[in-house]
Each structure stands twice: as C-alpha cells, then as structure tokens.
C-alpha positions in Angstrom: 0.1 -0.1 -0.1 1.4 3.3 -1.0 0.4 6.7 0.9 0.4 9.7 -1.5 1.1 13.3 -0.3 -0.6 16.5 -1.8 -2.6 14.1 -4.1 -5.3 15.5 -6.6 -8.7 14.0 -6.1 -10.0 15.0 -9.7 -10.1 11.4 -10.9 -11.8 10.3 -7.7 -15.1 12.4 -7.9 -17.7 12.2 -10.5 -17.9 16.1 -10.5 -14.1 16.2 -11.7 -13.4 18.8 -9.1 -9.6 19.3 -8.7 -8.9 19.6 -5.2 -6.0 18.0 -3.3 -5.6 16.1 -0.2 -2.9 16.0 2.2 -2.6 12.3 2.1 -4.2 9.6 0.0 -4.3 5.9 0.3 -6.5 3.2 -1.6 -7.5 0.6 0.9 -7.9 -3.0 -0.3 -7.8 -5.1 2.8 -8.8 -4.7 6.3 -5.3 -5.0 7.4 -4.3 -1.9 5.4 -7.2 -0.2 6.8 -6.1 -0.9 10.3 -2.5 -0.2 9.7 -3.5 3.2 8.0 -5.9 4.3 10.8 -3.3 3.7 13.5 -0.6 5.4 11.6 -2.6 8.6 10.8 -4.7 8.8 13.9 -4.1 12.5 14.4 -5.2 13.4 10.6 -8.8 14.1 9.8 -10.4 11.5 7.7 -12.4 11.5 4.5 -14.0 8.3 3.3 -14.3 7.9 -0.4 -15.9 5.0 -2.5 -16.2 6.2 -6.0 -16.8 9.7 -5.4 -20.0 9.6 -7.2 -22.1 11.4 -4.3 -19.7 13.9 -3.0 -19.1 17.6 -3.8 -15.5 18.6 -2.8 -15.4 22.3 -2.1 -11.8 22.8 -0.6 -8.7 21.0 -0.3 -8.7 18.3 2.4 -6.2 19.1 5.0 -6.1 15.2 6.3 -5.9 11.7 4.7 -8.4 10.5 2.1 -9.3 6.8 2.2 -10.5 5.2 -1.0 -12.4 2.0 0.4 -11.6 -0.8 -2.4 -12.3 -3.8 -0.1 -14.1 -6.1 -2.5 -15.7 -9.5 -2.3 -19.1 -11.0 -1.6 -20.4 -14.5 -0.2 -23.7 -16.2 0.4 -24.6 -17.0 3.9 -27.7 -18.6 3.5 -29.6 -19.9 0.5 -33.2 -21.0 0.7 -36.3 -19.2 -0.2 -34.6 -16.2 1.1 -30.9 -15.6 0.3 -28.4 -13.7 2.8 -25.4 -12.2 1.1 -22.6 -10.5 2.6 -21.1 -7.9 0.5 -17.8 -5.8 1.0 -18.1 -2.1 1.0 -15.6 -1.5 -1.9 -17.9 -3.5 -4.4 -19.4 -1.4 -7.4 -23.1 -1.3 -6.3 -24.4 -1.4 -9.9 -22.4 -4.7 -10.3 -23.9 -6.2 -7.3 -27.4 -5.3 -8.4 -26.8 -7.2 -12.0 -25.4 -10.2 -10.1 -28.8 -10.4 -8.0 -31.0 -10.0 -11.1 -29.1 -12.9 -12.9 -29.5 -14.9 -9.8 -33.3 -14.2 -9.9 -32.9 -12.6 -6.4 -35.5 -9.7 -5.7 -35.2 -6.7 -3.3 -32.7 -4.3 -5.2 -33.7 -4.6 -8.7 -35.1 -1.1 -8.9 -31.7 0.3 -7.4 -29.9 -0.6 -10.8 -27.7 1.8 -12.5 -27.0 3.9 -9.5 -23.3 4.8 -9.4 -21.1 4.1 -6.2 -20.1 1.4 -3.9 -21.9 -0.9 -1.7 -20.7 0.8 1.3 -21.8 4.5 0.1 -25.3 2.8 -0.9 -25.6 1.7 2.7 -24.4 4.9 4.3 -26.7 6.9 2.1 -29.6 4.6 2.3 -30.2 5.0 -1.5 -33.6 4.5 -3.1 -35.4 4.6 -6.3 -38.8 3.6 -7.8 -40.2 2.5 -4.2 -37.3 0.7 -3.2 -34.6 1.7 -0.4 -31.4 -0.1 0.7 -33.0 -0.4 4.1 -35.7 -2.7 2.7 -33.0 -5.5 2.5 -30.3 -4.9 4.8 -29.9 -7.3 7.8 -26.7 -6.1 9.4 -23.7 -3.8 9.0 -20.2 -4.8 9.8 -18.1 -1.5 10.8 -14.7 -0.6 12.2 -14.4 2.0 15.0 -11.9 4.5 13.7 -10.5 5.3 17.1 -10.5 2.0 18.7 -10.0 -0.1 15.6 -12.4 -2.6 17.0 -15.0 -4.4 14.7 -18.7 -4.3 15.6 -21.9 -5.6 13.9 -24.7 -3.1 13.9 -28.4 -3.8 13.1 -30.7 -1.4 11.0 -32.5 0.0 14.0 -29.1 1.0 15.6 -28.5 3.3 12.5 -31.3 5.5 12.0 -32.3 4.8 8.3 -34.7 7.4 7.0 -35.4 8.9 3.7 -31.9 9.1 2.2 -30.3 9.3 5.5 -28.4 7.4 8.1 -26.1 8.2 11.0 -23.3 7.4 8.9 -23.9 10.4 7.1 -24.1 12.5 10.1 -22.8 11.8 13.7 -21.1 8.6 12.7 -19.2 10.0 9.7 -15.9 10.4 11.6 -16.6 7.2 14.1 -17.2 4.2 12.1 -16.3 3.1 8.5 -18.6 0.4 6.9 -16.7 -2.8 6.1 -19.6 -5.0 4.7 -23.3 -5.3 4.9 -25.7 -8.5 4.9 -28.5 -8.2 2.2 -31.5 -10.4 2.6 -33.2 -10.9 -1.0 -36.3 -12.9 -2.0 -35.4 -16.0 -4.3 -37.6 -16.9 -7.2 -37.7 -19.8 -9.5 -36.3 -18.9 -12.9 -39.0 -19.0 -15.9 -42.4 -18.2 -16.1 -43.6 -19.7 -12.9 -41.0 -17.4 -11.2 -42.3 -14.5 -13.2 -45.9 -14.8 -12.4 -45.0 -15.4 -8.7 -43.1 -12.1 -8.8 -45.7 -10.4 -10.7 -48.4 -11.2 -8.1 -46.2 -9.7 -5.3 -45.1 -6.5 -7.1 -48.7 -5.9 -8.1 -49.7 -5.5 -4.3 -47.2 -2.6 -4.4 -47.7 0.9 -5.7 -45.6 1.4 -8.6 -44.5 4.7 -10.2 -46.6 5.4 -13.0 -43.7 6.2 -15.3 -42.2 2.7 -14.6 -45.4 1.0 -15.6 -45.5 3.2 -18.6 -42.1 2.1 -19.7 -42.9 -1.7 -18.9 -45.6 -1.6 -21.3 -43.2 -0.6 -24.1 -41.4 -3.8 -24.4 -42.7 -6.4 -22.0 -45.9 -8.1 -21.4 -47.3 -9.4 -18.2 -46.3 -11.2 -16.1 -43.3 -9.0 -15.6 -40.3 -10.5 -14.1 -37.3 -9.5 -12.1 -35.3 -8.8 -15.4 -38.2 -6.8 -17.0 -38.5 -4.5 -14.1 -34.6 -3.8 -14.1 -34.4 -3.1 -17.5 -37.6 -0.5 -17.3 -35.7 1.2 -14.4 -32.5 1.2 -16.5 -34.2 2.7 -19.6 -35.8 5.3 -17.7 -32.4 6.3 -15.9 -30.7 6.5 -19.3 -33.3 8.7 -20.8 -33.5 11.1 -17.8 -30.0 11.4 -16.3 -26.9 12.8 -17.7 -24.0 10.6 -18.9 -20.9 11.0 -16.7 -18.7 10.5 -20.0 -20.2 13.9 -21.1 -20.7 15.8 -18.0 -19.4 16.0 -14.5 -22.3 15.1 -12.1 -23.5 13.5 -8.9 -27.0 12.7 -10.4 -29.9 13.8 -8.5 -28.5 16.7 -6.2 -31.4 17.2 -3.8 -33.6 14.8 -1.9 -37.5 15.2 -2.5 -39.0 17.4 0.2 -41.3 15.7 2.8 -44.0 18.2 3.9 -47.4 18.4 5.6 -50.3 17.3 3.5 -51.9 20.8 4.3 -48.8 22.6 2.8 -49.2 20.3 -0.4 -52.6 21.3 -0.6 -51.6 24.9 -0.7 -48.8 24.3 -3.2 -51.2 22.6 -5.6 -53.1 25.8 -6.0 -49.9 27.2 -7.4 -48.9 24.0 -9.4 -52.1 22.2 -10.3 -50.1 19.0 -11.6 -47.9 18.6 -8.5 -48.0 15.1 -7.5 -47.4 13.6 -4.0 -46.5 10.3 -2.5 -48.0 9.6 1.1 -45.8 9.0 3.9 -46.5 8.5 7.6 -48.0 11.0 10.1 -49.9 13.0 7.9 -46.7 13.9 5.6 -46.3 13.7 1.9 -43.3 13.5 -0.3 -43.2 15.8 -3.4 -40.9 15.9 -6.3 -38.0 18.6 -5.8 -37.4 18.3 -9.5 -41.0 19.9 -10.5 -40.5 22.8 -7.8 -37.0 23.5 -9.7 -38.8 23.1 -13.2 -41.5 25.5 -12.4 -38.9 28.3 -11.5 -36.9 27.7 -14.8 -34.1 26.1 -13.6 -33.8 23.1 -16.3 -31.2 23.9 -18.9 -29.8 26.9 -17.0 -26.3 27.5 -16.9 -23.9 29.9 -15.1 -20.3 29.8 -16.6 -19.0 26.0 -15.7 -22.2 24.9 -14.0 -25.5 24.0 -15.1 -28.8 22.0 -14.5 -29.4 19.1 -17.0 -32.2 19.8 -19.7 -33.8 16.6 -19.1 -34.0 16.6 -15.3 -34.2 19.7 -13.2 -32.6 17.9 -10.1 -29.5 17.1 -11.9 -26.5 19.5 -11.4 -24.0 19.2 -14.0 -20.6 20.7 -15.1 -18.2 20.7 -18.0 -15.9 19.4 -15.7 -14.0 22.6 -15.4 -15.8 23.9 -12.4 -14.4 24.2 -9.0 -16.1 23.0 -5.9 -17.0 26.5 -4.6 -18.4 27.3 -8.0 -20.8 24.1 -7.8 -21.7 25.1 -4.3 -22.6 28.8 -5.1 -24.7 27.6 -7.9 -26.7 25.0 -5.6 -27.2 27.7 -3.0 -28.9 29.8 -5.5 -31.3 26.9 -6.3 -32.0 26.4 -2.8 -32.5 30.1 -2.0 -34.8 30.3 -5.1 -37.1 27.6 -3.9 -37.3 28.7 -0.3 -38.0 32.2 -1.3 -40.8 31.0 -3.8 -42.1 28.1 -1.9 -41.0 28.2 1.6 -39.3 24.8 1.3 -35.8 24.2 2.1 -34.2 21.6 -0.3 -31.7 19.4 1.4 -28.6 18.1 -0.6 -28.8 14.1 -1.2 -25.0 14.7 -2.1 -22.3 14.8 0.6 -20.8 18.1 0.6 -17.1 18.4 2.1 -15.2 21.6 2.9 -15.6 25.0 4.4 -19.2 26.3 3.7 -19.0 29.6 5.6 -18.1 31.9 2.6 
C-alpha cells in the first residue's frame, strides 16, 4: 500500500473537481485499513468510495481513504438468500449479479453509481425501493479503537436518504460490509408469475409501468423491472462520460399534507407520495422546473436539460463554483415556496463563505 502526499482527487469524484488532499491511500484489505488508521490517527479522515455522491469544495487537510475492499459471499440460500457484500464492491455490479440469480429486493436500484458501502451509508432509493428494505446487518470498524462491530439497521437511524453514517457517525465508523436479505424466485415463467403477483400489491411509479408496457408483457419478471428502470435512468439522467455530475443533487421534500394542498393551488399537476403521520413527499425537480432551472447554466455549472434535479458541469468547475450554484437553487425554492431543499450529495469543505 502506497501513501501519496499532496494528491489530486480530480479522478476520484464524479464532478471532476480538482482539489488536493494532504494524504491519500487506496485501501484493499482490513489489515491495510487498520494499519493506516493507526498510523494517521491524528489526521482528519475523508472516506471515499467512487466519489459519485460527493461535492469537494476545498482542499482536504487530512487523509483521504478510498475504500476498495471487495468480495461477497452467500451466507444462506433458501427461499430467502442472505449475501454479505464488502463495501468496496461496485453497487451496480452487485445489483446485476442479484438479477442474474433471480433475487429480488434491489432490482429497482440498478444503474445507481457508487459502492456498496456508500449505498448503505446514504440509504439510496429509487422507484419505491430503498437499501434499508433488504439490510440485515452492517459490519463496521471503529476509527478510534479499531474494534470491529456488527450493527443492526435499528441502530443506524435509517430514514429517507439518510443514516447516522452520513451525520454523527461519519467520523466514528467505517462500513466494512453489509448483509442483504433477498427473495429467491424460480427462473422461468412460474417465477415471473409469482414475482408479478407480489409486485402488483405494491404501488409502482406510473412512469415505470408505462416504460414496462413499451417492451414487456405480463407477467413482468425481475429482469423486466430492472430493464425498465435502466431505460428510464438512461433517458432522464446525464452521462458521466459527457458531464461532471452526482445525479440528483437534492432529496425530495417531505412536507405536511396541508402544505401540499396549498402548493397545489400554484402547481396544479404537482403529485405527492403519502408518507406516515400526515406527511407527503413531493418531487423537488418539479419545484425547480417551475422556477425555470432546467437547462440553465452559469459559467461552468448548469442543470441538465432533461432533469431539473441534476446539477452538471463541463468538468472545469471548482467546488466553490458548484456550491455557489446549488445555494442559488436552494434560495430560489425557499423564497418562492418556503421549502428548504436538502442535498442528497455529501458536501465536504468550508461552507462559511
């Protein structure tokens, strides 16, 4: 393992921001991680997977650890399959693997960039599925004591696009692996029928059903659902080969139903998704679209013309330039609708300017 000094992270974040870190190490084993944490115990630590959900605003005056510990193993294999997956595994590769095995639970989360560790820490979600729906346990290392612990989901405060790992635990634990419990279906038409009956009981996003009808016939199987989600993501989201981006920048706001009814007078076609305790979730992209943000550019930063939630760059933007741009988006929505858009993306750096 090589420790690099004064090292650029331009190639380690999907915005392509060129900031430098005091030290950098790519970690490929638990032994390397323990050794590095012990050796650099006095340094601030920044954890990176693939940098696909991180906005780097300033140089990092500490050590950056890219977690590349890979591997997965099946723990149980019956009607339900439990798989332990190391945090450095690519998330989309893992989803593709489960689809090939006819395992259900994360097929709607296909084509989301990043690592398994980041997916768990973020509690990623799409099209009615969230990571928390399948998590059984999470193995972590305590950054200070180097002790290993196994945490249960109830310990980690999973909520909409959030966990303790994103907030109070970001300097306490590093996720090493996670155990997923997935439903096993027989391959072929009988398995597709059983799967279709079960997903039919769940509310599906209208756009997903419309996409399915373009190429598939009932009973829809796991592969059909994942293909429909993949098609939608390709149609709506920017290509990382063309732009710097972290995909959707803001989480959809959760508001009181009374607030939604008031907003609907201004935006008649504003949809909502019921939550608990009289709350509803509304699409942040719709609010931004109403205010004309879709397709808008300022110098090196803009909003994707097909999706108002996607902040994009020409890969020449600084972190501060991107942050200034997203603050303008937040301020515009707050001024017009009295709603604060919260970033899904992890923002790292001095935000006081």
